[in-house]
C-alpha positions, -999 to +999 in steps of 0.1 A: +000+000+000+027+025+010+048+018-021+018+021-044+013+056-029+049+064-035+047+054-071+016+075-075+036+106-065+056+102-097+025+101-120+022+138-125+027+173-110+002+161-083-002+125-072-034+107-082-048+085-054-052+050-068-057+016-052-059-016-074-067+006-104-096+024-088-097+059-075-095+062-037-120+087-021-103+117-006-097+116+031-122+138+049-109+150+083-123+172+109-107+186+140-108+162+170-110+130+149-086+104+164-063+083+143-042+053+152-008+067+163+012+047+137-002+030+106+002-008+110+015-013+075+047+007+083+058-015+112+084-041+102+073-076+111+096-093+137+104-122+114+111-100+084+139-113+062+146-080+045+183-071+046+196-039+061+209-027+027+175-032+011+158-012+039+183+016+035+177+018-002+139+018+003+143+046+029+165+066+006+139+063-022+111+074+002+132+103+014+136+116-022+098+113-028+090+130+005+114+159-002+100+163-037+064+164-024+073+188+003+090+212-021+061+210-046+037+217-018+055+250-010+060+259-047+023+254-053+014+277-024+037+304-037+037+302-075+007+282-087-023+286-064-044+317-072-043+343-044-064+375-040-034+397-032-008+379-052+016+378-023+038+348-017+033+329+016+068+313+021+072+278+034+108+271+044+119+247+017+155+245+028+146+241+065+123+212+055+150+196+034+173+197+064+150+173+083+138+150+056+164+122+064+156+122+101+118+123+098+118+097+070+138+073+092+116+079+123+082+077+107+090+050+081+111+027+103+118+034+140+087+048+157+066+026+180+029+034+188+038+050+222+065+073+208+058+110+202+076+134+180+078+172+182+084+181+146+106+210+139+083+239+131+098+248+098+097+212+087+059+210+087+058+203+049+079+172+054+055+159+081+025+165+059+042+148+029+049+117+051+013+116+063+001+118+027+022+088+017+008+069+047-027+076+036-034+099+065-035+132+046-057+143+017-045+159-016-069+188-011-053+196+022-018+195+007-029+218-021-042+243+005-010+245+025-008+279+041-042+288+028-073+297+049-086+265+064-057+245+050-029+226+068-007+248+089+029+257+082+038+247+117+024+215+133-006+222+155-028+199+175-058+223+174-056+233+137-040+204+118-054+172+104-045+145+109-037+151+146+000+158+154+017+145+185+028+179+199+022+215+188+054+233+179+041+265+164+061+286+189+098+279+181+114+262+211+081+247+224+090+212+210+120+208+233+101+219+264+070+198+255+089+166+250+110+170+281+080+177+304+059+150+288+086+124+294+090+136+330+052+134+336+049+099+322+078+087+343+062+102+374+028+086+367+044+052+360+063+054+393+029+059+410+015+028+393-007+049+369-001+032+336-014+051+305-047+042+289-048+025+255-040+049+227-072+061+208-083+037+182-061+009+195-059-017+222-023-008+230-014+003+265+024-002+264+044-014+293+074+005+280+074+044+282+071+062+250+101+080+236+097+118+233+117+130+203 
């Protein structure tokens, strides 16, 4: 499923959502809708025989596609989409590109359901490109990046869809949020208060989540 979406990204200036030759209905999201923290089709099976070199090559290919989609998202917002005032809206292409390797490795390989990531504010386009390839973000939302009602330039739990782990709209907030979230979870576990199952899952992990 994931690789089919990756191949669809190459099919034109904007990817066409296809599954088994049929169009996939656009994802309709509203604020407050809960998603599974990590799509199950991204988790590597424990008995997988895939070699490390093959995994690295796959991750490199995904990284290239994610970087391309992120850059196109920003280009569309500034140079293609019709705007009333004609002003450009920015988007931090270089800052996004600086995080594409790290975020690709995290979301496509390393993260567990209980892990949480505070995405670098200026790397929001990379986050949204990854969510699109996972089937968690719609094409319309990507086209409306930095437009009224569209996805936000900086990850926000109250304004973005799908739901992000931690809001990082104020630069520097991510480091503080992950630190205090980890301290709070550690304190609760010491008191015997294990976390409830994550929304949409039956997972209540015995191991603390990593705050990244």
